[in-house]
C-alpha positions as CSV (number, residue, x, y, z in Angstrom):
1,M,0.0,0.0,0.0
2,K,2.8,2.4,0.9
3,K,4.4,1.8,-2.6
4,I,1.1,2.6,-4.3
5,I,0.7,5.9,-2.4
6,T,4.4,6.8,-3.1
7,F,3.9,6.0,-6.8
8,C,0.7,8.1,-7.0
9,F,2.4,11.0,-5.3
10,V,5.4,10.9,-7.7
11,L,3.1,10.5,-10.7
12,M,1.1,13.6,-9.7
13,L,4.2,15.6,-9.0
14,A,5.6,14.6,-12.4
15,L,2.4,15.6,-14.2
16,E,2.4,19.0,-12.4
17,I,6.0,19.7,-13.5
18,V,5.2,18.7,-17.1
19,G,2.1,21.0,-17.1
20,L,4.0,23.9,-15.6
21,L,6.9,23.5,-18.1
22,G,4.3,23.4,-20.9
23,L,2.7,26.6,-19.8
24,Y,6.1,28.2,-19.4
25,F,7.2,27.2,-22.9
26,V,4.0,28.4,-24.5
27,W,4.0,31.8,-22.7
28,N,7.7,32.5,-23.1
29,N,7.9,31.4,-26.7
30,I,5.0,33.0,-28.5
31,S,5.7,30.8,-31.5
32,F,2.0,30.5,-32.3
33,V,2.0,34.2,-33.2
34,R,2.8,34.9,-36.9
35,N,5.1,38.0,-37.0
36,D,4.0,38.8,-40.6
37,A,0.3,39.2,-39.5
38,Y,-1.3,41.9,-37.4
39,Q,-2.3,41.0,-33.9
40,S,-4.7,42.4,-31.4
41,V,-3.1,42.8,-27.9
42,F,-5.6,43.2,-25.1
43,L,-4.2,44.7,-21.9
44,T,-5.4,44.5,-18.3
45,N,-6.2,48.3,-18.3
46,N,-8.8,47.7,-21.1
47,Q,-6.6,49.1,-23.8
48,V,-6.2,47.3,-27.1
49,F,-3.3,47.8,-29.5
50,F,-3.0,46.4,-33.0
51,G,0.4,45.7,-34.6
52,K,3.0,43.0,-35.5
53,I,4.8,41.1,-32.8
54,T,8.5,41.4,-33.7
55,Y,10.0,40.0,-30.5
56,A,9.1,38.2,-27.3
57,D,11.1,37.0,-24.4
58,S,10.3,35.8,-20.9
59,Q,9.1,39.2,-19.7
60,Y,8.2,41.4,-22.7
61,V,6.5,41.4,-26.1
62,V,7.5,44.0,-28.6
63,L,4.8,45.3,-30.9
64,S,5.7,47.3,-34.0
65,D,3.6,49.2,-36.6
66,V,1.2,50.0,-33.8
67,Y,-2.4,51.3,-34.0
68,Y,-5.1,51.8,-31.5
69,L,-8.8,52.8,-31.5
70,Q,-10.0,56.2,-30.3
71,V,-13.5,57.3,-29.6
72,P,-14.2,61.0,-30.4
73,E,-15.0,62.8,-27.2
74,A,-18.4,63.9,-28.3
75,L,-19.3,60.3,-28.9
76,Q,-17.8,58.6,-25.9
77,K,-21.1,58.0,-24.1
78,E,-22.8,56.5,-27.1
79,A,-19.9,55.1,-29.1
80,A,-20.7,52.8,-31.9
81,D,-18.3,50.8,-34.1
82,Q,-18.6,53.2,-37.0
83,N,-17.6,56.1,-34.8
84,L,-14.3,54.7,-33.8
85,V,-11.1,56.2,-35.3
86,L,-7.9,54.1,-35.9
87,I,-4.9,56.1,-34.7
88,K,-1.3,55.3,-35.8
89,R,1.0,55.3,-32.8
90,G,3.7,58.0,-33.0
91,S,1.4,60.9,-33.8
92,E,0.7,61.7,-30.1
93,L,1.9,64.8,-28.4
94,H,4.8,63.1,-26.6
95,G,6.1,61.7,-30.0
96,P,6.7,58.0,-29.2
97,K,8.4,55.7,-31.6
98,D,6.3,53.3,-33.5
99,S,6.9,50.3,-31.3
100,M,5.9,49.2,-27.8
101,K,7.6,47.0,-25.3
102,I,4.7,45.5,-23.3
103,N,5.2,43.6,-20.1
104,K,3.6,40.1,-20.4
105,S,1.9,40.4,-17.0
106,Q,-0.2,43.2,-18.5
107,I,-1.5,41.1,-21.4
108,I,-4.8,39.3,-21.1
109,F,-4.7,37.7,-24.6
110,I,-3.4,38.1,-28.1
111,E,-5.3,37.2,-31.3
112,E,-4.6,37.4,-35.0
113,I,-6.6,40.0,-37.0
114,K,-8.3,38.7,-40.1
115,D,-7.2,40.2,-43.4
116,D,-10.7,41.1,-44.3
117,G,-11.7,42.6,-40.9
118,K,-12.5,46.3,-40.2
119,V,-9.2,46.9,-38.4
120,A,-7.1,45.3,-41.2
121,Q,-9.0,47.4,-43.8
122,A,-8.5,50.6,-41.8
123,I,-4.7,49.9,-41.6
124,K,-4.6,49.3,-45.3
125,D,-6.5,52.5,-45.9
126,Y,-4.1,54.5,-43.7
127,K,-1.1,53.1,-45.5
128,A,-2.6,53.9,-48.9
129,K,-3.0,57.5,-47.9
130,K,0.7,57.8,-46.9
């Protein structure tokens, strides 16, 4: 009986270690993210940024060619999708560069943007005007 209990304990410990290593690998190697596609990065402070992930390490994700949505002040209380404006990062008053280094602890999730979606189309339209 003692051998069975010891075996079960060792097996559970081994499974926990394998699970934790798997989570660590997935989170620290964002290999499932295509760096040639635009991603939506949702943050814990309710901000969403759109861009291409160019680098990720154990603590940070670097997003380049960054855009975000802005609601015109007059419409903030009754904002609808058609009233949102896509803003290119770098045009703000403080003049940031067009990349962001985001702490992974602030990211809720990341998802790839479809090429035919509204955000992708707005980015294409912005680039066409340049």
